[in-house]
C-alpha positions in Angstrom: 34.0 -26.2 -39.7 33.8 -22.5 -40.7 34.9 -22.2 -44.4 34.1 -18.5 -44.9 32.4 -15.5 -43.3 30.9 -12.6 -45.2 29.8 -9.5 -43.4 28.0 -6.6 -45.1 26.9 -3.3 -43.4 27.6 -4.5 -39.8 28.9 -2.2 -37.1 32.2 -0.7 -38.5 32.4 -3.2 -41.4 31.3 -2.1 -44.8 31.9 -5.3 -46.6 34.3 -8.1 -45.6 34.8 -11.7 -46.7 37.2 -14.0 -44.8 38.1 -17.6 -45.7 39.1 -20.0 -42.9 41.0 -23.3 -43.0 41.4 -26.4 -40.8 43.8 -26.5 -37.9 44.8 -23.6 -35.7 44.2 -20.1 -36.9 45.3 -17.0 -35.0 43.5 -13.6 -34.9 45.3 -10.6 -33.5 44.8 -6.9 -33.5 45.1 -3.8 -31.3 42.5 -3.2 -28.6 39.4 -1.6 -30.2 40.4 -2.7 -33.7 37.2 -4.7 -34.1 37.8 -8.3 -33.0 34.6 -8.2 -31.0 32.8 -7.1 -34.1 33.9 -10.3 -35.9 32.7 -12.3 -32.9 29.4 -10.4 -32.8 28.8 -11.3 -36.4 29.4 -14.9 -35.7 27.1 -14.7 -32.7 24.3 -13.6 -35.0 25.0 -16.6 -37.2 24.7 -18.8 -34.1 21.3 -17.4 -33.2 21.9 -14.3 -31.0 19.3 -11.5 -31.2 20.0 -8.4 -33.2 18.7 -4.9 -33.5 18.9 -1.9 -35.9 22.0 -0.6 -34.0 23.9 -3.4 -35.7 23.7 -1.5 -39.0 26.7 0.5 -40.2 24.5 2.5 -42.7 21.0 2.9 -41.2 19.2 3.0 -44.6 20.2 -0.5 -45.8 20.0 -3.9 -44.4 22.9 -5.9 -42.9 23.7 -9.4 -44.3 26.0 -11.9 -42.5 26.6 -15.2 -44.2 28.7 -18.1 -43.1 29.7 -21.1 -45.1 30.2 -24.2 -43.0 31.4 -27.8 -43.6 28.9 -29.9 -41.5 29.7 -33.3 -42.9 31.3 -34.7 -39.7 28.5 -33.7 -37.3 25.8 -36.2 -38.2 23.2 -33.5 -38.5 21.0 -35.1 -41.2 18.3 -36.0 -38.7 18.3 -32.5 -37.3 17.9 -31.0 -40.7 15.1 -33.4 -41.5 13.2 -32.8 -38.3 13.3 -29.1 -38.9 12.4 -29.3 -42.6 15.8 -28.0 -43.8 17.6 -28.9 -46.9 20.7 -30.8 -45.9 24.1 -30.2 -47.6 27.6 -31.1 -46.4 28.5 -27.5 -47.2 25.7 -25.5 -45.6 25.1 -21.7 -45.6 23.6 -19.8 -42.6 22.5 -16.3 -43.4 21.2 -13.5 -41.1 19.5 -10.4 -42.5 18.9 -7.4 -40.2 16.6 -4.6 -41.5 16.6 -0.9 -40.6 13.3 -1.5 -38.7 15.2 -3.7 -36.3 13.6 -6.9 -37.5 15.7 -9.8 -38.7 15.4 -13.0 -40.6 17.5 -16.2 -40.5 18.1 -18.8 -43.2 19.7 -22.2 -43.4 20.4 -23.1 -47.0 17.9 -20.4 -48.1 15.2 -21.9 -45.9 13.8 -19.5 -43.3 14.2 -20.7 -39.7 13.4 -19.5 -36.2 16.2 -18.2 -34.0 15.6 -21.2 -31.6 16.4 -23.6 -34.4 19.4 -21.6 -35.5 20.7 -21.5 -31.9 20.3 -25.3 -31.6 22.1 -25.8 -34.9 24.8 -23.4 -33.9 25.6 -25.3 -30.7 26.7 -28.2 -32.9 28.9 -26.1 -35.2 30.7 -23.3 -33.4 31.8 -22.9 -29.8 32.8 -19.4 -28.9 34.9 -19.9 -25.7 35.5 -16.9 -23.6 36.2 -16.3 -19.9 32.5 -15.7 -19.5 31.8 -19.1 -21.1 33.8 -20.9 -18.5 30.9 -20.3 -16.1 29.5 -23.5 -17.8 31.9 -25.4 -15.7 29.6 -24.8 -12.7 26.6 -26.2 -14.6 25.7 -29.8 -13.6 24.4 -30.6 -17.1 27.7 -29.6 -18.6 29.6 -31.6 -16.0 27.6 -34.7 -16.7 28.0 -34.2 -20.5 31.8 -34.1 -20.0 31.8 -37.3 -17.9 29.5 -39.0 -20.4 31.7 -38.1 -23.3 34.8 -39.6 -21.5 32.7 -42.6 -20.6 31.4 -43.0 -24.2 27.8 -43.1 -22.9 26.1 -41.7 -26.0 24.3 -44.9 -27.0 23.4 -45.8 -23.5 22.2 -42.3 -22.7 20.0 -42.4 -25.8 18.4 -45.6 -24.6 17.9 -44.2 -21.1 16.3 -41.0 -22.5 13.9 -43.0 -24.7 12.9 -45.2 -21.8 12.7 -42.3 -19.4 10.2 -40.4 -21.7 8.1 -43.5 -22.1 8.0 -44.0 -18.3 7.1 -40.4 -17.6 4.3 -40.6 -20.2 2.9 -43.8 -18.8 3.2 -42.5 -15.2 1.4 -39.3 -16.1 -1.5 -41.1 -17.8 -1.8 -43.4 -14.8 -1.7 -40.5 -12.3 -4.1 -38.4 -14.3 -6.6 -41.3 -14.4 -6.2 -41.9 -10.6 -6.9 -38.2 -9.9 -10.0 -38.4 -12.1 -11.1 -41.7 -10.5 -12.9 -40.1 -7.5 -14.8 -37.7 -9.6 -15.7 -40.3 -12.2 -17.0 -42.6 -9.4 -19.1 -39.7 -7.9 -20.8 -39.0 -11.2 -21.1 -42.7 -12.1 -24.2 -43.4 -10.0 -26.1 -40.4 -11.4 -25.1 -41.3 -15.0 -26.2 -44.9 -14.4 -29.6 -43.6 -13.1 -30.0 -41.5 -16.2 -28.9 -44.3 -18.5 -31.3 -46.9 -16.9 -34.2 -44.4 -17.2 -33.5 -44.0 -21.0 -32.9 -47.7 -21.5 -36.2 -48.6 -19.7 -38.0 -46.1 -21.8 -37.1 -48.2 -24.9 -37.2 -45.2 -27.2 -37.6 -45.6 -30.9 -36.6 -42.9 -33.3 -39.7 -41.3 -34.9 -42.0 -42.8 -32.3 -43.3 -39.5 -31.0 -44.7 -38.4 -34.3 -46.6 -41.7 -34.7 -48.0 -41.4 -31.2 -49.1 -37.8 -31.8 -51.0 -38.9 -34.9 -52.6 -41.8 -33.1 -53.7 -39.5 -30.2 -55.2 -37.0 -32.7 -57.2 -39.9 -34.2 -58.4 -41.3 -30.9 -59.5 -37.9 -29.5 -61.6 -37.2 -32.6 -62.9 -40.7 -33.1 -66.6 -39.9 -32.9 -66.4 -37.1 -35.5 -64.3 -39.2 -37.7 -66.7 -42.2 -37.5 -69.7 -39.9 -38.2 -68.0 -38.3 -41.3 -67.0 -41.7 -42.6 -70.5 -43.0 -42.3 -71.8 -40.0 -44.2 -69.3 -40.5 -46.8 -70.2 -44.2 -47.2 -73.9 -43.2 -47.6 -72.9 -40.7 -50.4 -71.3 -43.6 -52.2 -73.8 -46.3 -51.6 -77.2 -44.6 -51.5 -79.6 -46.7 -53.7 -81.3 -43.7 -55.2 -78.6 -41.0 -55.5 -75.5 -42.7 -54.4 -72.4 -42.3 -56.5 -72.0 -46.0 -57.0 -75.6 -46.4 -58.2 -75.3 -43.4 -60.5 -72.1 -44.7 -62.0 -73.9 -48.0 -62.6 -76.6 -46.2 -64.6 -73.9 -44.3 -66.5 -72.1 -47.5 -67.5 -75.4 -49.1 -68.6 -76.3 -46.1 -70.8 -72.8 -46.0 -72.4 -72.7 -49.7 -73.0 -75.7 -49.5 -75.4 -73.7 -47.2 -77.8 -70.1 -48.1 -77.1 -69.8 -50.3 -80.2 -70.9 -47.4 -82.5 -68.0 -45.1 -81.7 -64.4 -45.4 -80.5 -64.9 -42.2 -78.5 -67.9 -43.7 -76.7 -65.8 -46.8 -76.0 -63.2 -44.7 -74.3 -66.0 -43.0 -72.2 -67.3 -46.3 -71.2 -63.9 -47.6 -70.1 -63.3 -44.4 -68.1 -66.7 -44.7 -66.4 -65.9 -48.4 -65.5 -62.5 -47.4 -64.0 -64.1 -44.6 -61.9 -66.8 -47.1 -60.7 -64.1 -49.6 -59.6 -62.2 -46.9 -57.8 -65.3 -45.6 -56.1 -66.2 -49.2 -55.1 -62.8 -49.6 -53.5 -63.0 -46.3 -51.8 -66.4 -47.1 -50.4 -65.2 -50.5 -49.0 -62.1 -48.9 -47.4 -64.3 -46.1 -45.8 -66.6 -48.7 -44.4 -63.7 -50.7 -43.0 -62.1 -47.6 -41.3 -65.5 -46.6 -40.0 -65.8 -50.1 -38.4 -62.4 -49.8 -36.9 -62.8 -46.3 -35.5 -64.1 -46.3 -32.0 -63.7 -43.9 -29.1 -61.3 -45.7 -26.7 -60.5 -43.7 -23.5 -58.2 -46.5 -22.2 -56.0 -46.3 -25.4 -56.0 -42.5 -25.1 -54.6 -42.8 -21.6 -51.9 -45.2 -22.8 -50.8 -42.9 -25.6 -50.9 -39.8 -23.4 -48.8 -41.6 -20.8 -46.2 -42.6 -23.4 -46.0 -39.1 -24.9 -45.8 -37.5 -21.4 -42.8 -39.8 -20.7 -41.1 -38.8 -23.9 -41.8 -35.0 -23.3 -40.5 -35.4 -19.8 -37.2 -37.0 -20.9 -36.8 -34.3 -23.7 -37.2 -31.6 -21.1 -35.0 -33.2 -18.6 -32.1 -33.5 -21.1 -33.0 -30.2 -22.9 -33.4 -31.7 -26.4 -36.1 -31.5 -29.0 -36.5 -35.1 -30.2 -36.0 -38.8 -29.6 -33.0 -38.9 -31.9 -31.1 -36.6 -29.6 -32.2 -38.6 -26.5 -30.7 -41.7 -28.2 -27.4 -39.9 -28.7 -27.3 -39.0 -25.0 -28.1 -42.6 -24.1 -25.2 -43.7 -26.2 -22.9 -41.2 -24.5 -24.0 -42.2 -21.1 -23.5 -45.8 -21.9 -19.8 -45.0 -22.9 -19.3 -43.0 -19.6 -20.8 -45.8 -17.5 -18.8 -48.5 -19.2 -15.6 -46.4 -18.8 -16.0 -46.3 -15.1 -17.0 -50.0 -14.9 -13.8 -50.7 -16.8 -11.7 -48.2 -14.8 -10.0 -50.7 -12.6 -8.8 -52.7 -15.6 -7.6 -49.6 -17.4 -5.7 -48.4 -14.3 -4.1 -51.8 -13.9 -3.0 -51.8 -17.5 -1.5 -48.3 -17.2 0.2 -49.4 -13.9 1.8 -52.4 -15.6 3.0 -50.3 -18.5 4.5 -47.7 -16.1 6.2 -50.4 -14.1 7.7 -52.0 -17.2 9.2 -48.7 -18.3 10.3 -47.9 -14.8 12.3 -51.2 -14.7 13.9 -50.4 -18.1 14.7 -46.8 -17.0 16.2 -48.0 -13.7 18.3 -50.6 -15.5 19.7 -48.0 -18.0 20.2 -45.4 -15.2 22.2 -47.9 -13.1 24.4 -48.7 -16.1 25.0 -45.0 -16.7 26.0 -44.6 -13.1 28.3 -47.6 -13.2 30.1 -46.3 -16.3 30.3 -42.8 -14.9 31.8 -43.9 -11.6 34.3 -46.2 -13.4 35.6 -43.3 -15.6 35.8 -40.6 -12.9 39.4 -41.5 -11.9 40.5 -41.3 -15.5 38.9 -37.9 -16.1 40.3 -36.5 -12.8 43.8 -37.8 -13.7 43.7 -36.4 -17.3 42.5 -32.9 -16.1 45.2 -32.9 -13.4 47.9 -33.7 -15.9 46.8 -30.9 -18.2 46.6 -28.4 -15.3 50.2 -29.2 -14.4 51.2 -28.3 -18.0 49.2 -25.1 -17.5 51.2 -24.1 -14.5 48.8 -25.3 -11.8 50.8 -28.2 -10.3 48.9 -28.0 -6.9 45.5 -27.7 -8.4 43.2 -30.7 -8.1 39.7 -31.5 -9.4 37.6 -34.0 -7.6 34.3 -35.2 -9.2 31.6 -36.0 -6.6 28.9 -38.2 -8.0 25.9 -39.2 -5.9 22.9 -41.3 -6.8 19.3 -40.4 -5.9 16.1 -42.2 -6.2 14.6 -39.6 -8.5 14.9 -40.1 -12.2 16.0 -37.0 -14.2 16.5 -36.5 -18.0 20.2 -37.4 -17.6 19.8 -40.3 -15.1 19.8 -40.6 -11.3 23.2 -39.0 -10.7 23.9 -35.6 -9.0 27.4 -34.4 -10.0 29.6 -31.7 -8.6 33.1 -30.6 -9.8 35.0 -30.0 -6.6 38.1 -27.9 -6.9 41.2 -27.0 -4.8 43.8 -24.7 -6.2 46.4 -25.4 -3.5 48.0 -28.5 -2.2 46.2 -29.8 0.8 43.5 -27.2 0.3 39.9 -27.7 1.1 37.7 -28.8 -1.8 34.6 -26.8 -2.7 32.3 -26.4 -5.8 34.4 -25.1 -8.6 32.2 -22.1 -9.3 32.6 -20.9 -5.8 36.4 -21.2 -5.3 38.1 -21.0 -8.7 39.2 -17.6 -10.1 38.5 -16.6 -13.6 42.0 -17.6 -14.8 41.7 -20.9 -13.1 38.3 -21.6 -14.6 39.7 -20.8 -18.0 42.5 -23.3 -17.7 40.3 -26.0 -16.3 37.9 -25.4 -19.2 40.8 -25.5 -21.7 41.9 -28.9 -20.1 38.3 -30.2 -20.4 38.0 -29.1 -24.1 41.4 -30.7 -24.9 40.2 -34.0 -23.4 36.9 -33.9 -25.1 38.5 -33.2 -28.5 40.0 -36.7 -28.3 36.7 -38.3 -27.7 34.1 -36.8 -30.0 33.7 -34.4 -32.9 33.6 -31.1 -31.2 32.3 -28.0 -33.1 34.8 -25.4 -34.3 36.1 -23.6 -31.2 37.0 -19.9 -31.0 39.1 -19.0 -28.0 38.4 -15.3 -27.2 41.4 -14.1 -25.3 41.3 -16.8 -22.7 45.0 -16.3 -22.3 44.5 -13.0 -20.6 46.7 -12.7 -17.5 49.1 -15.4 -18.4 52.6 -15.2 -20.0 55.9 -16.9 -20.5 55.9 -20.7 -20.1 52.2 -20.9 -19.4 51.4 -19.1 -22.6 53.6 -21.6 -24.5 51.7 -24.4 -22.9 48.3 -22.9 -23.8 49.5 -22.5 -27.4 50.7 -26.2 -27.5 47.3 -27.4 -26.1 45.5 -25.4 -28.8 47.8 -26.9 -31.4 47.1 -30.4 -30.1 43.3 -29.7 -30.3 43.7 -28.3 -33.8 44.9 -31.7 -35.1 41.3 -33.0 -34.6 39.2 -29.9 -35.1 39.2 -26.3 -36.3 40.6 -24.0 -33.6 40.6 -20.2 -33.9 42.3 -18.2 -31.2 42.0 -14.5 -30.6 45.1 -13.6 -28.6 47.4 -10.8 -27.5 50.3 -13.2 -26.7 53.1 -13.6 -29.3 53.8 -17.1 -27.9 50.4 -18.2 -29.0 50.2 -16.1 -32.1 53.2 -17.9 -33.6 51.5 -21.3 -33.3 48.8 -21.0 -36.0 49.0 -22.2 -39.5 47.2 -19.0 -40.6 47.4 -15.6 -38.9 44.7 -13.0 -39.4 44.9 -9.4 -38.4 41.9 -7.2 -37.5 42.6 -3.5 -38.0 40.9 -0.1 -38.5 41.5 2.4 -41.2 40.0 5.7 -42.4 38.4 5.8 -45.7 37.5 9.3 -46.6 36.6 10.3 -43.1 34.8 7.0 -42.5 36.3 4.5 -40.0 36.1 0.9 -41.2 37.2 -2.4 -39.7 39.1 -4.9 -41.9 40.5 -8.3 -41.5 43.2 -10.0 -43.6 45.5 -13.0 -43.7 49.1 -12.0 -43.1 51.9 -13.0 -45.3 55.1 -14.5 -43.8 56.8 -11.0 -43.6 53.7 -9.3 -42.3 53.3 -12.0 -39.7 56.9 -11.5 -38.4 56.2 -7.8 -38.2 52.9 -8.3 -36.3 54.5 -10.7 -33.8 57.4 -8.2 -33.3 54.9 -5.5 -32.6 53.2 -7.7 -30.0 56.6 -8.2 -28.4 57.9 -4.6 -28.4 54.9 -2.3 -29.0 54.2 0.1 -31.8 57.9 0.8 -32.2 59.4 -2.3 -33.7 63.0 -3.0 -32.7 65.5 -5.2 -34.5 65.6 -7.5 -31.4 61.8 -7.8 -31.6 62.0 -8.8 -35.2 64.7 -11.3 -34.5 62.7 -12.8 -31.6 59.6 -13.0 -33.7 61.5 -14.9 -36.4 62.9 -17.2 -33.8 59.4 -17.9 -32.4 58.0 -18.7 -35.8 61.1 -20.8 -36.7 60.7 -22.9 -33.5 57.0 -23.4 -34.4 57.8 -24.5 -37.9 60.5 -27.0 -36.8 
C-alpha cells in the first residue's frame, strides 16, 4: 500500500508530498493539470527509465521517494534473494541527475532497475486503457485462472519439478550429442594411453639413464684414469699410502713428547685411513667399469623411446608425460562408463518427467474445473457494467509439450453481442469493452489474493450515467480488500472515495507549478459541482454534488 509520495524537481513539480490512505481514493483535475505527472513519478518508482528531460530545474537532481506498507505481500524472500534490507514500511527512491543518469534505492540499498521493476509489480498496478492489452496475453489469462483455482502451491511444485526435468533432460541430450565425438576420439586416446602405459615411465628416469649412458660411452677412459689413480695411491716407492705410512712412523717416535705432535700424528692416521678407503673404492669401481656395447644399446633404446614420447606430446620431461597419461586414462574411462552415465541421466530425467506430468495434469484438472465459475463471475460483473449480452468463453486445450506454466494453452474468447461469434478477446473487443472486462477480472481477483495497490487511470472514459455508478461501486467493493486510487473525470465515481485529491496548476512568480492536495468537505462539494456543470458552478450543480456525496455516505 502506498503511504506517501514525495516528488522534488520533477516536470512541473517543484516540491510535493502527498499522503495516501487505505480504501478508495479519488484524484481529479482539469485536463493538463498534471495528473499524468503524478503517474509518471510513480512509474519511475516502479522501475521505468528516466532522462534529464524529467527535471524541472536542469541544474539540480530530481528525487522521487515513495513510502510503502509491504507487510501483506510476503516479500521477505524477494528482499533476501536480492540482498535488500526488509522492512514492513519500505522506502523506494529514484534520483535523476542533470547528466541523464539515474539511481534507484530500496531502503537505501542501491538496486538495478530490473529488480525495482520486479518489486514494483508486487506493490502497485497502474491500470489504464493501454494496460487492458494484457487481457490478450496468455500468461496473464492463465494467471487469472490459476488465482481463481487457488493453484499457487500446486504451480510452485510444478515449476520446481519442471526445472529439474529440463535440467536433467538437457544434461542427457548434451551427453548424447557428444557421444559420437567421444567414441570417435576414444580409439586414438586408448592407443596413446596404451603406448604410455607400456612404456612404464618413472619420474626422473631420463636423468638417470643419461648419466649411465655417459659412463658407458666413456668406460675405457674412466677405467684407465681409475687405474692410474690407484697406482698413485698404492705405489710401493712413491705411493701416497706408502708415504703416509712413513709419515706416521716418523711422528710416532716423538708423539709422546709433545701434545702438538700427538695431534699431527692423529691427523696423519686419519688421512691414511681415508686414503686407504679411497684406494679400495677406486679399485672396486675400476673392476666394475667395463665397456659394454650391449648395455649402451639398451640405454640408448630406452632414451630414444622417452625422447620420442616427449616430442610426440610436445612436453619436456617424464613428469608431464605422466600427467598426460593420467588425463588420457580419465578420458578413456569416461567413454568406457558412458553407457552407464547416460542410463543414469535418462532415469533421472524420466523420474522428473513423471513428476512434472503428474503436477501438470493436476493443474489442468483444477483449471478446467474452475473455468465455469470464472466465466459466470465475469459475466455477472459485465451485466452490472452495462454489457448484458457480452459473454466470455475460456478455451483451454492441453498439449504434449511442457511449458513453464504447464501443458495448457488458453484463450479468452469474447462476444459482445447475444448470439454473436466468439473470437480472441484482443481481436474483437473495443477499448471500452476491454476496460470493463479487465475491471471485472480485477474485482474477482481482489477476493482471491492480496493484489497490489491499484491505480485506475481514467478507465471510465466514454461511460456515463448508470454505468459510471456501477464502475464506482465496483471500485468501492475492491477497496474493502485493497488500496484503490482512481483518476477520474466522472462525478459519479468521484463521490465514492473516502479521500478526494485534486491536481491543479498555479503560477508562482511567472513559474507554472503542479500541486496536489486533499480536499475538505466543502472543497469536495465544489469540485464535484464543477465536474457536473463546468467552470461556472450553478446552485443546482452544488445541490446535486451534495446529494451524490450524501448518497455515498449513507
